[in-house]
LUMDREN-246681 format. One record per residue: x, y, z of N, C-alpha, C, O, CB in turn. Coordinates in pm, whole numbers. Glycine has a CB too. Example, Ala and Ser with C-alpha at 12.3 -4.5 7.8 and 13.67 -1.06 7.14 Angstrom:
    n_c1    n_c2    n_c3   ca_c1   ca_c2   ca_c3    c_c1    c_c2    c_c3    o_c1    o_c2    o_c3   cb_c1   cb_c2   cb_c3
    1319    -569     780    1230    -450     780    1320    -330     780    1424    -332     846    1131    -447     905
    1285    -225     708    1367    -106     714    1290       3     787    1341     114     804    1408     -60     572
This chain:
    n_c1    n_c2    n_c3   ca_c1   ca_c2   ca_c3    c_c1    c_c2    c_c3    o_c1    o_c2    o_c3   cb_c1   cb_c2   cb_c3
   22577    9783   13291   22641    9904   13377   22687    9960   13497   22604   10033   13551   22596    9963   13372
   22842    9942   13578   22840    9942   13634   22904   10096   13725   23000   10163   13686   22853    9837   13619
   22802   10129   13878   22881   10200   13840   22960   10268   13957   22971   10197   14056   22819   10276   13757
   23015   10386   13962   23154   10342   14098   23067   10372   14217   22949   10407   14228   23334   10465   14110
   23161   10347   14301   23102   10326   14465   23026   10497   14496   22947   10505   14590   23276   10284   14610
   23055   10633   14409   23033   10733   14471   22942   10758   14360   22857   10844   14381   23143   10824   14516
   22941   10722   14290   22800   10739   14171   22676   10644   14253   22558   10676   14240   22845   10648   13969
   22704   10561   14310   22610   10472   14352   22561   10568   14483   22442   10594   14493   22673   10309   14383
   22626   10603   14551   22630   10649   14692   22515   10741   14661   22402   10722   14708   22778   10719   14755
   22557   10882   14549   22490   10931   14518   22372   10947   14454   22306   11050   14454   22532   10954   14507
   22323   10764   14355   22186   10783   14319   22120   10664   14468   22003   10637   14492   22153   10725   14115
   22188   10636   14509   22124   10590   14618   22055   10683   14754   21975   10653   14842   22220   10506   14660
   22137   10819   14718   22078   10917   14850   22010   10964   14786   21897   10954   14834   22154   11023   14936
   22011   11034   14663   21908   11101   14579   21753   11018   14571   21649   11084   14576   21977   11113   14424
   21751   10866   14560   21649   10801   14586   21578   10854   14682   21489   10939   14679   21675   10690   14606
   21622   10798   14762   21621   10792   14913   21540   10919   15026   21461   10931   15119   21779   10791   14941
   21645   11005   14916   21642   11133   14977   21545   11201   14945   21523   11308   15002   21741   11203   14957
   21456   11148   14834   21314   11223   14796   21204   11081   14831   21099   11121   14780   21309   11289   14590
   21188   11008   14861   21113   10910   14940   21077   10978   15021   20959   11014   15017   21168   10800   14991
   21202   11042   15173   21226   11061   15256   21167   11191   15240   21099   11214   15340   21337   11027   15286
   21164   11284   15162   21135   11394   15193   20970   11414   15186   20918   11523   15209   21216   11477   15112
   20889   11283   15148   20825   11308   15052   20742   11240   15260   20659   11291   15335   20842   11236   14847
   20782   11179   15264   20705   11079   15377   20712   11206   15529   20618   11238   15601   20829   10881   15411
   20864   11256   15538   20845   11378   15625   20739   11471   15596   20707   11537   15694   20959   11454   15625
   20659   11501   15463   20662   11614   15501   20468   11547   15645   20424   11598   15748   20659   11759   15317
   20438   11463   15591   20355   11451   15722   20321   11276   15791   20251   11194   15731   20196   11531   15677
   20358   11261   15865   20377   11139   15907   20404   11137   16116   20427   11223   16202   20521   11088   15799
   20380   10966   16113   20446   11007   16229   20538   10871   16196   20593   10854   16087   20348   11029   16388
   20544   10778   16307   20641   10654   16338   20578   10575   16232   20614   10536   16121   20639   10579   16504
   20466   10563   16308   20470   10403   16223   20322   10442   16033   20302   10381   15927   20355   10214   16416
   20273   10555   16090   20293   10624   15866   20431   10652   15833   20431   10667   15711   20208   10824   15810
   20573   10670   15886   20699   10695   15785   20740   10495   15790   20838   10448   15732   20865   10845   15878
   20647   10419   15864   20713   10270   15855   20705   10226   15706   20790   10201   15620   20627   10151   15953
   20497   10229   15710   20486   10181   15582   20468   10324   15499   20357   10306   15448   20359   10068   15568
   20487   10383   15479   20573   10498   15353   20631   10433   15308   20605   10415   15189   20668   10619   15377
   20782   10330   15384   20881   10326   15350   20899   10195   15284   20994   10149   15220   20952   10360   15441
   20717   10120   15333   20762    9954   15240   20693   10004   15175   20790   10051   15114   20733    9778   15275
   20615   10043   15126   20510   10090   15046   20628   10122   14892   20653   10060   14789   20413   10250   15135
   20680   10265   14959   20869   10289   14906   20942   10155   14783   20963   10147   14662   20997   10262   15100
   20956   10082   14885   21056    9992   14863   20992    9940   14766   21026    9971   14652   21102    9904   14965
   20887    9850   14788   20811    9762   14664   20814    9873   14592   20877    9927   14683   20648    9686   14680
   20804    9954   14517   20857   10019   14424   20960   10059   14377   20948   10081   14256   20828   10075   14424
   21053   10077   14415   21185   10016   14401   21252    9925   14328   21360    9933   14271   21205    9980   14479
   21121    9781   14341   21140    9655   14281   21146    9694   14113   21256    9672   14063   21010    9546   14328
   21101    9718   14073   21058    9766   13973   21200    9886   13873   21191    9951   13769   20914    9836   14038
   21270    9873   13935   21419   10014   13883   21465    9882   13743   21449    9761   13760   21635   10058   14082
   21500    9922   13660   21669    9794   13616   21722    9750   13652   21781    9809   13743   21773    9795   13576
   21762    9615   13628   21859    9553   13734   21972    9615   13767   22005    9617   13886   21903    9433   13701
   22048    9674   13672   22164    9786   13708   22152    9881   13790   22251    9952   13804   22204    9855   13612
   22047    9908   13857   22053   10068   13926   22001    9969   14042   22001   10002   14161   21936   10239   13857
   21953    9835   13992   21886    9748   14156   21991    9743   14254   21985    9766   14375   21836    9564   14141
   22119    9698   14158   22242    9663   14256   22309    9752   14304   22399    9720   14381   22336    9591   14208
   22279    9925   14267   22314   10032   14353   22281   10011   14490   22350   10062   14578   22255   10149   14312
   22131    9905   14527   22071    9970   14621   22083    9787   14710   22005    9725   14782   21898   10070   14566
   22215    9760   14656   22233    9574   14688   22293    9564   14783   22302    9448   14824   22311    9472   14591
   22354    9659   14854   22426    9664   14965   22373    9755   15076   22303    9846   15031   22549    9699   14928
   22385    9756   15208   22307    9836   15272   22388    9931   15330   22433    9950   15443   22227    9774   15358
   22394    9967   15260   22535   10093   15276   22403   10203   15278   22375   10223   15160   22695   10120   15097
   22292   10298   15387   22227   10356   15372   22321   10473   15383   22409   10474   15469   22126   10330   15433
   22304   10574   15295   22377   10707   15286   22289   10814   15371   22172   10815   15409   22395   10756   15120
   22415   10916   15384   22357   11022   15518   22240   11088   15375   22233   11068   15253   22529   11186   15621
   22185   11146   15444   22107   11237   15365   22065   11341   15417   21981   11341   15507   22009   11188   15316
   22134   11477   15353   22120   11551   15390   21993   11676   15403   21981   11725   15291   22202   11553   15358
   21909   11734   15487   21789   11772   15503   21750   11952   15454   21752   12068   15493   21770   11734   15655
   21721   11877   15360   21720   12080   15238   21803   12017   15142   21817   12104   15056   21835   12288   15318
   21870   11908   15102   21982   11907   14985   21889   11751   14960   21952   11682   14879   22202   11911   15034
   21776   11690   15000   21722   11634   14872   21703   11639   14722   21753   11573   14630   21650   11633   14888
   21605   11749   14728   21619   11749   14530   21746   11778   14440   21761   11741   14323   21524   11872   14465
   21843   11857   14525   21965   11862   14458   22053   11746   14448   22134   11725   14358   22032   11954   14510
   22024   11660   14568   22080   11512   14489   22039   11437   14418   22112   11360   14355   22108   11427   14541
   21902   11438   14409   21789   11357   14342   21823   11420   14196   21767   11382   14093   21614   11387   14408
   21910   11508   14202   21931   11585   14064   22076   11531   14050   22109   11541   13932   21915   11774   14064
   22187   11471   14132   22238   11499   14045   22288   11317   13983   22359   11269   13895   22343   11622   14090
   22193   11266   14099   22143   11104   14109   22116   11073   13889   22165   11002   13801   21920   11095   14249
   22030   11159   13902   21970   11217   13780   22016   11174   13679   21984   11085   13600   21975   11343   13766
   22140   11280   13694   22258   11306   13579   22378   11253   13579   22473   11286   13508   22296   11430   13568
   22374   11150   13679   22467   11073   13686   22383   10990   13590   22431   11005   13478   22519   11025   13826
   22284   10914   13585   22242   10721   13539   22205   10822   13387   22226   10767   13279   22040   10583   13661
   22157   10950   13386   22144   11023   13233   22269   10980   13164   22266   10879   13094   22137   11204   13232
   22343   11026   13173   22522   11065   13139   22544   10871   13068   22599   10824   12968   22667   11121   13366
   22482   10822   13162   22561   10658   13178   22411   10582   13052   22431   10523   12945   22559   10562   13435
   22320   10603   13093   22209   10579   13051   22077   10618   12954   21981   10552   12994   22194   10574   13123
   22053   10676   12878   21955   10795   12896   21782   10636   12906   21666   10676   12895   21968   10961   12691
   21807   10509   12923   21706   10458   12930   21644   10431   13082   21531   10437   13130   21726   10357   12855
   21775   10399   13130   21785   10345   13226   21766   10503   13288   21728   10496   13405   21909   10243   13245
   21776   10599   13257   21751   10708   13350   21587   10712   13329   21530   10764   13425   21841   10859   13313
   21519   10678   13245   21362   10701   13269   21321   10663   13293   21212   10697   13338   21287   10720   13230
   21381   10514   13285   21296   10402   13424   21340   10435   13540   21271   10385   13628   21326   10228   13428
   21456   10520   13591   21472   10612   13727   21376   10687   13750   21338   10679   13867   21580   10703   13732
   21309   10770   13678   21233   10848   13705   21087   10836   13721   21007   10916   13770   21260   10913   13640
   21074   10749   13683   20963   10662   13678   20937   10600   13752   20818   10590   13782   20954   10597   13608
   21038   10524   13819   21058   10442   13991   21042   10546   14054   20931   10535   14108   21212   10363   14050
   21082   10631   14078   21111   10771   14190   20975   10787   14213   20914   10770   14318   21193   10935   14127
   20918   10834   14059   20802   10888   14107   20685   10773   14186   20653   10808   14299   20742   10959   13977
   20658   10717   14164   20603   10531   14154   20647   10632   14294   20596   10738   14332   20694   10329   14058
   20771   10548   14356   20788   10529   14512   20729   10637   14532   20613   10608   14561   20930   10517   14586
   20746   10771   14533   20676   10890   14650   20576   10890   14651   20512   10921   14752   20689   11025   14647
   20517   10850   14524   20360   10826   14508   20282   10733   14602   20165   10748   14640   20335   10768   14374
   20365   10639   14633   20282   10537   14720   20362   10537   14835   20344   10437   14904   20260   10384   14660
   20440   10613   14876   20466   10681   15030   20366   10712   15052   20294   10669   15142   20554   10795   15061
   20335   10831   14939   20214   10938   15033   20085   10872   15045   20003   10921   15122   20173   11098   14953
   20059   10781   14989   19963   10758   14981   19956   10600   15085   19849   10546   15110   19932   10772   14833
   20073   10553   15129   20036   10430   15236   20007   10481   15334   19998   10386   15412   20133   10330   15274
   19983   10579   15393   19973   10606   15524   19802   10696   15537   19775   10796   15603   20128   10702   15569
   19732   10630   15464   19583   10690   15396   19520   10831   15333   19441   10923   15348   19498   10678   15493
   19570   10801   15292   19567   10925   15173   19713   10989   15181   19814   10966   15248   19436   11061   15206
   19667   11108   15053   19780   11193   15040   19751   11353   15077   19669   11418   15011   19829   11178   14894
   19837   11420   15208   19782   11533   15249   19858   11648   15195   19952   11637   15116   19770   11534   15388
   19805   11777   15252   19872   11899   15138   20049   11876   15109   20106   11878   15000   19851   12086   15223
   20106   11856   15240   20221   11878   15287   20292   11794   15186   20384   11839   15119   20239   11850   15434
   20226   11605   15169   20293   11546   15151   20289   11577   14938   20377   11542   14859   20259   11412   15245
   20175   11639   14909   20116   11638   14759   20214   11784   14728   20253   11815   14616   19903   11654   14741
   20245   11874   14871   20368   12038   14815   20453   11882   14762   20412   11835   14655   20493   12207   15005
   20527   11832   14809   20682   11757   14850   20666   11697   14718   20748   11721   14630   20708   11632   15007
   20556   11613   14696   20528   11546   14573   20567   11641   14394   20632   11613   14294   20354   11514   14599
   20472   11773   14447   20544   11841   14347   20663   11877   14307   20702   11889   14191   20516   11913   14344
   20747   11900   14448   20897   11917   14433   20948   11816   14391   21060   11795   14343   20969   11949   14539
   20847   11739   14414   21020   11550   14301   20946   11564   14164   21007   11554   14057   20998   11248   14378
   20863   11578   14170   20790   11623   14000   20853   11664   13876   20879   11622   13763   20707   11743   14004
   20868   11782   13962   20969   11952   13941   21098   11833   13870   21122   11782   13761   21042   12088   14165
   21139   11833   13967   21312   11771   13973   21288   11663   13824   21334   11683   13711   21367   11645   14175
   21194   11535   13876   21211   11404   13823   21167   11456   13655   21235   11388   13577   21100   11271   13912
   21093   11537   13592   21011   11565   13471   21087   11629   13356   21088   11612   13234   20898   11653   13507
   21178   11745   13479   21306   11810   13335   21420   11736   13227   21491   11791   13144   21421   11902   13410
   21409   11589   13261   21507   11522   13219   21671   11658   13218   21712   11768   13256   21440   11449   13054
   21713   11488   13112   21876   11525   13092   21830   11629   12959   21718   11621   12910   22010   11357   13043
   21926   11717   12914   21934   11869   12800   22067   11808   12781   22105   11712   12847   21925   12075   12867
   22141   11869   12683   22178   11895   12617   22208   12048   12547   22159   12092   12443   22134   11823   12589
   22332   12133   12664   22403   12247   12642   22442   12324   12513   22457   12272   12402   22500   12222   12692
   22450   12401   12529   22513   12430   12394   22702   12402   12363   22773   12394   12262   22475   12599   12376
   22721   12395   12493   22851   12366   12458   22868   12155   12534   22964   12102   12590   22972   12524   12553
   22715   12092   12493   22697   12000   12409   22730   11902   12610   22732   11779   12620   22824   11997   12225
   22741   11954   12676   22726   11899   12805   22566   11848   12858   22461   11910   12837   22784   12011   12897
   22580   11726   12927   22458   11676   12988   22419   11730   13139   22497   11722   13235   22472   11524   12990
   22342   11763   13143   22258   11903   13275   22180   11801   13310   22148   11696   13255   22145   12080   13219
   22162   11843   13389   21986   11769   13475   21947   11944   13557   22004   11933   13665   22029   11566   13675
   21903   12040   13555   21808   12124   13631   21928   12217   13666   21931   12295   13762   21712   12048   13765
   22074   12187   13529   22171   12276   13576   22286   12254   13630   22378   12334   13648   22130   12338   13644
   22275   12098   13666   22371   12029   13749   22427   11965   13633   22356   11907   13550   22317   11933   13872
   22624   11978   13620   22662   11893   13526   22684   11723   13528   22758   11665   13607   22766   11949   13499
   22619   11671   13444   22656   11553   13515   22760   11492   13491   22762   11378   13539   22579   11471   13511
   22870   11531   13421   22992   11449   13375   23140   11522   13515   23247   11473   13549   23028   11501   13151
   23073   11644   13553   23170   11664   13641   23142   11557   13746   23039   11496   13773   23173   11807   13691
   23331   11552   13827   23287   11497   13982   23198   11484   14101   23265   11472   14204   23336   11524   14031
   23074   11483   14121   22987   11497   14244   23052   11499   14398   23091   11394   14450   22890   11380   14236
   23058   11597   14449   23097   11632   14583   23028   11483   14628   22920   11430   14604   23032   11797   14654
   23174   11433   14725   23036   11277   14826   23004   11336   14974   23070   11389   15063   23145   11057   14879
   22905   11307   14959   22780   11331   15117   22868   11287   15211   22910   11171   15215   22608   11219   15136
   22901   11378   15291   23004   11354   15413   22900   11276   15563   22813   11357   15596   23084   11547   15462
   22898   11200   15613   22818   11119   15713   22860   11242   15863   22852   11217   15983   22893   10913   15726
   22899   11358   15803   22910   11461   15926   22817   11533   15886   22761   11612   15963   23043   11544   15957
   22778   11518   15737   22697   11659   15761   22584   11670   15791   22535   11783   15805   22689   11734   15671
């Protein structure tokens, strides 16, 4: 399954934003580097169609404070297209965040708090509301999701 450029940008931003949220919770430069490498290894477990969204070295703009909303949007996109891939994405995002948190000598309280937030978003899953609209965390997966501006 091929995702549009906009969808791919949102998926990358959601996944990388969740990892960054955990990584920034409690670390310095070297710890962040170790955490990024650990998370990157986990991302190799993504289904091929989702791995393709990371094939380009197009780093999305990550908006502090919007990481979980963007992750919810990314999950909504994948849920709407391919529920099986969405289940894999959820597992890989959680694994990547856990690997990042543990990479720099154990999981701190701040990292644990960030992991809890990611788990809440990842665990919600897609539901179909009474109107038949697929939603994740209250976000309509069928509507156009605003692009993340590099100026944001």
